[in-house]
N, C-alpha and C positions, 0 to 999 in steps of 0.2 A: 332562304330559310335559316341557314347557318349564320348569315350576317345579322339577321333579325335577333337570333338568340344571343349573339355576342353583344349587340347593342343593348339588349334587355339586361344581360348580366352586368355590363358596364354601368348602366343606370342604377341598378340595385346596389352595386358596390359604392357608387358615388353617394347615394342616399345614406348608406350605412356609415361611411366615413364622415359625412356631414353631421349625422346624429352623434357619433363618438366625439367629434371636435366640439360640438355645442355642449356636450356633457362635460368635457374637460374644461372648457372656458367657463361654464356655469360653476363648476366646482372651484376653480381658481378665483372667480369673482366673489365667492362667498367668503374667501379667506383674505384676499388682498384687494383693497379698494383704492383706486387711483384718486389722489387728491389734487385736483387741478389748481386750486387756489394756492397751494404750496409748491407747485411745480413751475418749470421754466423751459421753454423750447422756442426755436425759431419759427416765425419772425418774432423778435423780442419786443419791438416797439408797439405801443398802443397809440392813443391820441397824444399829440405833442411829442415831447422828448422823453417821457417817462415809460416805465414798464409796469403793466398792471400787477399789483400786489408786491412789487419789489422796489426798494430804494437803493441807491448807490452813492457812495461817498469817496472822497480822496481822489486817487488817480484813475479810478475805474473809467473805462472807455467802452461804449456800446457800438458794435459794428453789426453788419448784416449776417456775419458768419459766426461770431463769437463775442463773448464779453471778456475784455482784457482787464484783469485786476491791476497788473503792473506791466509796463513795458520794460525792455532791457535797459533800464536807466537806474542810476544810483539814488538811494535815499527816498524811495517812494513808499506810501502806505495807501491801502484801499479797502473798501468794503462793499459787499453786495448782500442785502438783507431783505428777507420776506417781511411784509408789513402785517401779516395776520398771525396771531398767537396760535399755537398748536393745541387743539382740544383733545387730541388722541392720547391715550395712555401708552399704546404700543404702535410702532411705526417702522417704516424702512425708507431711507433716502438713498437714491442712486444718482451719482453725478458723473458726467463725462467731462474730461478736462485735458489740457495739454500744457506741459511745462517744458519750455525749450529756450535755448540761447546759444550764443557763440562760444561760451566758455568750455574748455576741454577738461581742465583739472580744477579750476576754481569757479564756483558759481553759487547762487543763493538768492534769497534766503529760503523761500518756500511759501506755502499757503496753508490755510486752515479751514475746516468746516466746523460750524458752531451750532449748538443747540443751547441758547443762552438767554438769560433774563433781559440783559441790556443789549440793545442793538444799535447799529449805525454810529459807533464810537470808535475813533481811531486811537491806536495805542501801540505799545512796543512789542506785543506778542503776535508775530506774523500779521501785523497791521491792526490788530484789535487790542482791547484793554487787558491789563493784568488784573489779578485778584477778581476774576469774573465769577458768576454763578451759572453752573450748568456743565455742559459737556463740550470738549474740544477734540477734534481729530486733526492732528498735525501731520502735514506732508512736508517733511523737513529735507531740504536739499543742500543746506549749508555745508560745504565740503571742507572748509578750512578749520578743522578741529584736530586736536591732538589729545593724547592722554588715555589711560586705561579705562576711564569712565565712559568713553565714547563708543560708538558703533558705526558700522558702514552706512553710507548715505548713497542715495535717498533712503529715507526711513519714515515709516508711518507709526504713530503712537497715539494713545488716547489719554486724556486727563479729565477727571471730574473734580469740580471745585465748588465750594460753598462760600467763596469770597475770602477765604483765609489763607489760601496757598499762593505762593509766588512761582511763576514759571521762570526758571533759570535758563535763559537761552544759551549762555556760554557753556553750560553743562548739559545741553541737549534736552533738558527737562527730565533726565533719567531718574531723578530722585522724587518725582511726583507723578510718574506715568503709571497707568494701570497695566499696560502691556504694549508691545510693539513688534514690528517685523521690518526687515529690509525689503524694499520694493523698488526695483529699477524702472521707474516710470518716466524719467527725464529723457527728452530728445528722442522719443519714439516716433516712428513714421507711420503709426497706425493709431486707432482710437484707444484711449485708456479710460478705465472706469473704476470707481470705488463704490461699494455698497456698505451702508451703516445700518444695521438692524438692531432695534431695541424692542425686545419682546419678553414678557414675564420676568422682568428685572435682569435680563441677560443681554449683554452688549456683544455683538459680533460684527467684525469688520472684514470684508472680503474684497478682493481685487480681481480685475480682468485687464491685465496690462500686457499679455503675451500674444494677443490677437488670436485667441483660441475660442472666444465666445463661451467661456466657462468661468464661473466664479471659483476663485481659490481663496480659502480662508486664511486671513492674515493673523487674526487672534480672536479669542472669545473669552469674555469675563462675566462671571455670574455675580450676583449681589450688588448690582448697580441700580441705584434709586434716583430717578429723575422725575420732576414734577411736570404737570401739563402747563399750558399757557406760556411757554417759552417760545423763542423765535429761531428759525433756521437762518443761517447766514454763512457767508464766505468772506475771507479777508486774505490779504497777501502783503508782503513787504520785501523791499530790497535794501541793502546797505551799501558797503563798499563794493560788494559783489551783486550781480543782478541777473535776472531771467525774465522772460515773458511768462505770465501766469494767466491762462485762458480757461474760461468755463464755457462749455458748449450747451449742456442741458442739465436739468435737474428733474428727477421724478420722485414723487413722494407717495407712499402707499400706507393706508391704515391696515393694521394687522389684527387678526383675531387674538383675543387675550383671555387667559384664565383668570384675570384680575377683575373682570367686569362685574362680579358680584361682591367685590370688596366694599365694605361700608366705611370708606375713608374719603377725605377730601384730597384728591390727587394733586390739586393745585398748591396745596400747603406742604408737600413733601420737600424736605431739604436735600439738595443734591448730595449724594453719598456713594462712596465705593467701599465695599467691605474688605477688598483685597487690593494690594498694589503689587507691582513687579518687585522681585526680590531686590532689596537695597544693595547698592554697590558702594564700595569705599569711595568717599568723597575726596577727589584730588583737585588741587588748585590748577588753574590753567598753566600749561607749559609754555605758552607764548609769552616771552619777556616783554616788558613795557618798552615803549620807544625811548624813554629816558635812560633806562638801564642799558638798552642796546647801544645808545650813543656813548655812555660812559665806558661800556665794555670795549668798544672799538678804540676810544681814546686811550684806554689803558693798554690795549694791545699795541697800538702805534708807539706809545711812549716806551713800552717794554722793548720793542724792536729797536727803537732809536738808542735806548740805553745799552742794549746788547751790542749794537754796532759800535757805539763809542767805546765800550769796554774792550771789544776786540781790537779796535784801532789803537786805543791807549796801550793795551798789552803788547801789541806789535811794535809800537814806537819804543816802549820801555825795553823790550827784548833786543831791539836793534841797537839802541844806545848802549846797553850793557855789553853786547858782543863787541861793539866798536871800542869801548873803553878797555876791555880785556885784551884786545889786539894791541892797543897803544902801550899797555904795561909790558907786554911780551917783547916789543921792540925796544 
């Protein structure tokens, strides 16, 4: 009899937990809608060699376990772009990635997540084009920087562009960034994630890179205006320094919005950020050019030779003078 009551109690509890779970899931589903056509997961391949709804250009390699934007080789550029324009005004994109390489102190360059008008074009900004239209999230690992205008690396930052701004890679883009934060995501031996949330004209970037399964806010910026009908994408680049840049998965969600009753054409919005990070004093690179370095070393060598000759000449002159003085004495 006791066993029967325990079984009955267990069954009732199980039903209650199921109802609560369904309620929670139902509530979540009314706020966040998974968009399969903008997402990416294993297995990547569809029919043939392509990926449904995705294009890739440059050095991108598709494997069974990951999509490698660049391998650890010099002077590579790559891109991975969704082929369908985004119809949503408010969205969140979460991506799992791995940046790794053999470099201990020098490595680079990094990769970028894009929400941009023009897709599948290779260029100098982390593998994609400069003077773009839209939003870029840069995951910068380029460690060979000096100067007061710089910051620790790896570093995550955001940039909104209407086609008029130049991304200055040598200055870390610090003069066009909305905001940024240090994020030590390179060479981790566990999964690393970034979430980019755009809701009610507010951009929030969060990370999960410490193997805690908890989102940690990197930065949040209000007053960001982005149009619909742009494309999600990823790109990466290597220069003299190199790393492996791998994408594992991409998940995109449609978010509830307070803007759904706005009587405007959201596709006609011009990308705009009302605020930027506090400007920093612009400093020229402290890395001397190779020509100046050569001249500097030539000057140093010539100076040393001249100093040696002066010392030798002075010694000979002093010796001869002492010798002549002795002759006059005798």
